[in-house]
N, C-alpha and C positions, 0 to 999 in steps of 0.2 A: 749448116747455116739454118738458123731458126728465127722466129719472131719477125719475119719480114711480112709487112702488111701488103695486101693486093687490093687495089681500088680500081673500079671501072672508070675508064675515061669517057667523057661525054661524046667524043668523036669516035668511039670504038677502041677496043684494045684494053690494056690494063696498065696501071702505074704501080710501081713498087715504092714502098716507104720503109727505109731501114731504121732499126731502133736507135734511140739516143738515150743518154743519161744526163740528167740535169745536175750540174755542178755549179753552185752559186747561181748566177743569172744566165749561165751559158748552157745550151744543149749540145753535148759532144757526141759524135757518132760512136756507137759501140762496134758495129761492123759496117763495112762499106766496101764495094769492089775496089781493087787496087788501081785500076785505070779504066778509061772509057771503054776499051775493047772488052775487058772482063765484065764490066757492067752490062754491056750490050748482050754478051753471051748468056749471062745469068737471066736477064730480062726476057730474051728469046725463049730460053728453056722453060722458064716459069709460065710465060704466056701460052706456050704450046700445051703444057700440062694442065693449066687452068681451063683452057678451051676444051681439052679432052675430057676432063672431069665434068664440066658443065654439059657437054654433049651427051655423055653417058647418063647423067641424071635426067636430062630432058627425054632421051630415048626410053629409059626405064619408066618414066612417068607416063609417056605415051602408050607403052605396052600395058602398063597397069590399068589404064583407063578404058581399055578395050573390053 
């Protein structure tokens, strides 16, 4: 799965936006989880990975500034 945008939520955490394709005046989803349970699992996995990546970058910046 690719092209999923990850946005920061104002209250913390991240929001996923799945790609769409404009056909006429409608935006139709190209990919989307098949149900709420699958969507929650994808969101949890991506949130964990994004948090891990941001923490790694923060820690390496802190080490580099010493």
